[in-house]
BASETOR-178601 format. One line per 10 residues: number of its first residue (from 1); their letters; for each residue y, x, z of N, C-alpha, C. Coordinates in Angstrom, 1 decimal. Example, Ala and Ser with C-alpha at 12.3 -4.5 7.8 and 13.67 -1.06 7.14 Angstrom:
# BASETOR-178601
1	AS	-5.7/13.2/7.8/-4.5/12.3/7.8/-3.3/13.2/7.8; -2.2/12.8/7.1/-1.1/13.7/7.1/0.0/12.9/7.9
# end
This chain:
# BASETOR-178601
1	MLSMVRRPNP	63.9/-18.0/-2.1/63.8/-18.7/-3.4/64.1/-17.6/-4.5; 65.1/-16.8/-4.2/65.5/-16.0/-5.3/64.5/-14.9/-5.5; 63.7/-14.5/-4.6/62.7/-13.5/-4.8/61.6/-14.1/-5.7; 61.4/-15.4/-5.9/60.4/-15.9/-6.7/60.7/-15.9/-8.1; 62.1/-15.7/-8.5/62.5/-15.7/-9.9/62.1/-14.3/-10.4; 61.4/-14.4/-11.5/60.8/-13.2/-12.2/62.1/-12.5/-12.9; 62.0/-11.2/-12.9/63.0/-10.3/-13.6/62.5/-9.8/-14.9; 63.3/-9.5/-15.8/62.9/-8.8/-17.0/62.6/-7.3/-16.8; 61.8/-6.7/-17.5/61.5/-5.3/-17.4/62.7/-4.5/-18.1; 62.8/-3.3/-17.9/64.0/-2.6/-18.5/64.2/-2.8/-20.1
11	VQWLRYAAGG	63.1/-2.8/-20.7/63.2/-3.0/-22.2/63.7/-4.3/-22.5; 63.1/-5.3/-21.8/63.6/-6.7/-22.1/65.0/-6.9/-21.7; 65.5/-6.2/-20.6/66.9/-6.3/-20.2/67.8/-5.7/-21.3; 67.4/-4.6/-21.9/68.3/-3.9/-22.9/68.3/-4.8/-24.1; 67.2/-5.4/-24.5/67.3/-6.3/-25.6/68.1/-7.5/-25.3; 68.1/-8.1/-24.2/68.9/-9.2/-23.7/70.4/-8.8/-23.7; 70.6/-7.7/-23.1/72.1/-7.2/-23.1/72.6/-7.0/-24.4; 71.8/-6.6/-25.4/72.3/-6.4/-26.8/72.3/-7.7/-27.5; 72.0/-8.8/-26.9/72.1/-10.1/-27.5/70.9/-10.8/-27.9; 69.7/-10.2/-27.5/68.5/-10.7/-27.8/68.0/-11.9/-26.8
21	RLPDHLREWV	66.9/-12.5/-27.2/66.4/-13.6/-26.4/65.3/-13.1/-25.5; 65.2/-13.6/-24.3/64.1/-13.2/-23.4/63.0/-14.3/-23.5; 61.8/-14.0/-23.1/60.7/-15.0/-23.1/61.0/-16.1/-22.3; 60.3/-17.3/-22.5/60.5/-18.5/-21.8/60.4/-18.4/-20.4; 59.4/-17.6/-19.9/59.2/-17.6/-18.5/60.3/-16.9/-17.7; 61.3/-16.3/-18.3/62.5/-15.6/-17.7/63.7/-16.4/-17.9; 63.5/-17.7/-18.3/64.6/-18.7/-18.5/65.4/-18.9/-17.2; 64.8/-19.0/-16.1/65.6/-19.3/-14.8/66.3/-18.0/-14.4; 65.8/-16.8/-14.7/66.6/-15.6/-14.5/67.8/-15.5/-15.2; 67.8/-15.9/-16.6/69.0/-15.9/-17.3/70.0/-16.9/-16.7
31	LRDVTTRTWF	69.7/-18.1/-16.2/70.6/-18.9/-15.6/71.2/-18.3/-14.3; 70.3/-17.7/-13.6/70.8/-16.9/-12.4/71.7/-15.8/-12.7; 71.4/-15.1/-13.8/72.2/-13.9/-14.2/73.6/-14.3/-14.5; 73.8/-15.3/-15.2/75.2/-15.8/-15.7/75.9/-16.7/-14.7; 75.2/-17.1/-13.7/75.9/-18.0/-12.6/75.9/-17.4/-11.3; 75.4/-16.3/-11.0/75.4/-15.8/-9.6/76.7/-15.4/-9.3; 77.0/-15.0/-8.0/78.4/-14.6/-7.5/78.8/-13.4/-8.2; 78.0/-12.6/-8.6/78.4/-11.3/-9.3/78.2/-11.4/-10.9; 78.4/-12.6/-11.5/78.1/-12.8/-12.9/79.1/-12.0/-13.7; 80.3/-11.8/-13.2/81.3/-11.1/-14.0/81.0/-9.6/-14.0
41	LRGAARSSLL	80.5/-9.0/-12.9/80.1/-7.6/-12.9/78.9/-7.5/-13.8; 77.9/-8.3/-13.7/76.7/-8.3/-14.5/77.1/-8.3/-16.0; 78.1/-9.2/-16.4/78.6/-9.3/-17.8/79.2/-7.9/-18.2; 80.0/-7.3/-17.2/80.6/-6.0/-17.6/79.5/-5.0/-17.8; 78.4/-4.9/-17.1/77.3/-4.0/-17.2/76.7/-4.2/-18.6; 76.4/-5.6/-19.0/75.9/-5.8/-20.3/76.8/-5.3/-21.4; 78.1/-5.5/-21.2/79.0/-5.1/-22.1/79.0/-3.5/-22.4; 78.8/-2.9/-21.2/78.8/-1.3/-21.3/77.7/-0.9/-22.2; 76.7/-1.6/-22.4/75.5/-1.2/-23.2/76.0/-1.1/-24.6; 77.0/-1.9/-25.0/77.4/-1.9/-26.4/78.7/-1.1/-26.5
51	VLPLSSVWLL	79.6/-1.1/-25.6/80.9/-0.4/-25.7/80.8/1.1/-25.6; 80.0/1.5/-24.6/79.9/3.0/-24.3/79.4/3.8/-25.5; 78.2/3.4/-26.1/77.8/4.2/-27.2/78.8/4.2/-28.5; 79.4/3.0/-28.7/80.2/2.9/-29.8/81.6/3.8/-29.6; 82.0/3.9/-28.4/83.2/4.6/-28.1/82.9/6.1/-28.1; 81.7/6.5/-27.7/81.4/7.9/-27.6/81.2/8.5/-28.9; 81.1/7.7/-30.0/81.0/8.3/-31.4/82.2/9.0/-31.7; 83.4/8.6/-31.2/84.6/9.4/-31.4/84.6/10.8/-31.0; 83.7/11.1/-30.0/83.6/12.5/-29.5/83.0/13.3/-30.5; 82.2/12.8/-31.4/81.4/13.6/-32.3/82.3/14.0/-33.6
61	LPGPLGLRLS	83.4/13.4/-33.7/84.2/13.7/-34.9/84.9/15.0/-34.8; 85.2/15.7/-35.9/86.0/16.9/-35.8/87.5/16.6/-35.4; 88.1/17.5/-34.7/89.5/17.4/-34.4/89.8/17.9/-33.1; 91.0/18.0/-32.6/91.3/18.4/-31.2/90.7/17.5/-30.1; 90.3/18.1/-29.1/89.6/17.4/-28.1/90.5/16.3/-27.4; 91.8/16.7/-27.3/92.6/15.6/-26.7/92.7/14.4/-27.6; 92.7/14.5/-28.9/92.7/13.4/-29.8/91.4/12.6/-29.7; 90.3/13.3/-29.6/89.0/12.7/-29.6/88.8/11.9/-28.3; 89.4/12.5/-27.2/89.3/11.7/-25.8/90.2/10.5/-25.9; 91.4/10.6/-26.6/92.3/9.6/-26.6/91.6/8.4/-27.4
71	LCLMALLVGY	91.0/8.7/-28.5/90.3/7.7/-29.3/89.2/7.0/-28.5; 88.5/7.8/-27.7/87.4/7.3/-26.9/88.0/6.3/-25.9; 89.1/6.7/-25.2/89.8/5.9/-24.2/90.3/4.5/-24.9; 90.8/4.7/-26.1/91.3/3.4/-26.8/90.2/2.5/-27.2; 89.1/3.1/-27.6/87.9/2.3/-28.0/87.3/1.6/-26.7; 87.4/2.3/-25.6/86.9/1.7/-24.3/87.8/0.5/-24.0; 89.1/0.8/-23.9/90.0/-0.3/-23.6/90.0/-1.4/-24.4; 89.9/-1.3/-25.7/89.8/-2.5/-26.6/88.4/-3.2/-26.5; 87.4/-2.4/-26.4/86.0/-3.0/-26.4/85.8/-3.8/-25.1; 86.2/-3.2/-23.9/86.2/-4.0/-22.7/87.1/-5.1/-22.6
81	FYSLAYLEES	88.3/-5.0/-23.2/89.2/-6.1/-23.2/88.5/-7.4/-23.9; 88.1/-7.2/-25.1/87.6/-8.3/-25.8/86.2/-8.8/-25.3; 85.3/-7.8/-24.8/84.1/-8.4/-24.3/84.3/-9.1/-23.0; 85.3/-8.7/-22.1/85.5/-9.4/-20.9/86.3/-10.6/-21.0; 87.2/-10.6/-22.1/88.0/-11.8/-22.3/87.1/-13.0/-22.7; 86.0/-12.7/-23.5/85.2/-13.7/-24.0/83.9/-13.8/-23.2; 83.8/-13.3/-22.0/82.6/-13.2/-21.2/82.1/-14.6/-20.9; 82.9/-15.5/-20.6/82.4/-16.8/-20.2/81.8/-17.5/-21.4; 82.4/-17.3/-22.5/81.8/-17.9/-23.7/80.4/-17.3/-24.1; 80.4/-15.9/-23.9/79.2/-15.2/-24.1/78.0/-15.7/-23.2
91	CEHKLVKHGY	78.3/-15.9/-21.9/77.4/-16.4/-20.9/76.9/-17.8/-21.3; 77.8/-18.7/-21.8/77.4/-20.0/-22.3/76.5/-19.9/-23.5; 76.7/-18.9/-24.4/75.9/-18.8/-25.5/74.6/-18.3/-25.2; 74.5/-17.4/-24.2/73.2/-16.9/-23.7/72.4/-18.0/-23.2; 73.0/-18.9/-22.4/72.3/-20.0/-21.9/71.8/-21.0/-22.9; 72.6/-21.3/-23.8/72.2/-22.2/-25.0/71.0/-21.6/-25.8; 71.1/-20.2/-25.9/70.0/-19.5/-26.7/68.7/-19.7/-25.8; 68.7/-19.9/-24.5/67.5/-20.0/-23.7/67.2/-21.4/-23.3; 67.8/-22.4/-24.0/67.5/-23.8/-23.8/68.3/-24.6/-22.9; 69.3/-24.1/-22.4/70.2/-24.9/-21.5/71.2/-25.6/-22.4
101	RYGSGRATRN	71.9/-26.6/-21.9/73.0/-27.2/-22.6/74.2/-26.5/-22.5; 75.1/-26.5/-23.4/76.4/-25.8/-23.4/77.2/-26.3/-22.2; 77.8/-25.5/-21.4/78.6/-25.8/-20.3/77.9/-25.8/-19.0; 76.6/-25.7/-19.0/75.8/-25.6/-17.8/76.1/-24.4/-16.9; 76.4/-23.3/-17.5/76.8/-22.1/-16.7/78.1/-22.4/-15.8; 79.1/-22.8/-16.6/80.4/-23.2/-15.9/80.2/-24.3/-14.8; 79.4/-25.3/-15.1/79.2/-26.3/-14.1/78.4/-25.8/-12.9; 77.5/-24.9/-13.1/76.7/-24.3/-12.0/77.6/-23.4/-11.1; 78.4/-22.6/-11.8/79.3/-21.7/-11.0/80.4/-22.6/-10.2; 80.9/-23.6/-10.8/81.9/-24.5/-10.2/81.2/-25.3/-9.0
111	AAKDALEAEA	80.0/-25.7/-9.1/79.3/-26.3/-8.1/79.1/-25.4/-6.9; 78.6/-24.1/-7.1/78.5/-23.1/-6.2/79.8/-22.8/-5.5; 80.9/-22.7/-6.1/82.2/-22.5/-5.6/82.7/-23.6/-4.8; 82.4/-24.8/-5.3/82.8/-26.0/-4.4/82.0/-26.0/-3.1; 80.8/-25.8/-3.1/79.9/-25.7/-1.9/80.4/-24.6/-0.9; 80.8/-23.5/-1.4/81.3/-22.4/-0.6/82.7/-22.9/0.1; 83.5/-23.5/-0.8/84.8/-24.0/-0.3/84.7/-25.0/0.8; 83.7/-25.9/0.6/83.4/-27.0/1.5/82.9/-26.4/2.9; 82.1/-25.4/2.8/81.5/-24.7/3.9/82.7/-24.0/4.7; 83.5/-23.3/4.0/84.6/-22.6/4.6/85.6/-23.6/5.2
121	HARYVARYRN	85.8/-24.8/4.6/86.7/-25.8/5.1/86.1/-26.4/6.4; 84.7/-26.5/6.3/84.1/-27.2/7.6/84.3/-26.1/8.7; 84.1/-24.9/8.5/84.3/-23.8/9.5/85.7/-23.8/10.1; 86.6/-23.9/9.1/88.1/-24.0/9.5/88.3/-25.2/10.4; 87.9/-26.4/10.0/88.1/-27.6/10.9/87.4/-27.5/12.2; 86.2/-26.9/12.1/85.5/-26.7/13.5/86.3/-25.8/14.4; 86.8/-24.8/13.8/87.5/-23.7/14.7/88.9/-24.1/15.1; 89.7/-24.7/14.2/91.1/-24.9/14.5/91.5/-26.3/14.7; 90.7/-27.2/14.3/91.2/-28.6/14.4/90.5/-29.5/15.5; 89.5/-28.8/16.1/88.8/-29.6/17.2/89.4/-29.2/18.7
# end
């Protein structure tokens, strides 16, 4: 079923990662993007699109290399801290922007987690309690 979900092309993904909206036919991909098992890593990749260019600007300023590298590191730390701290809210905003109701991302991730935990519990019971 996952292979039937259409993916955005690279230009569309760059626009999406920068905060833009994808066409309606990619709506299911957005839901999958923010609710799949690797949603946190995908969010970090989207954040990198914004954080890396902004932090690399410090390298272009005049001054000692050590100071410029320190400024880049600080910009990366602060940028990733805030983008990852609010990643769940950002994902929910992306879903609302694509026509889903607020909270559907969290609910979908929780349902998938509950299903995995139930499956693991069933395997545990089958192995150790029979």
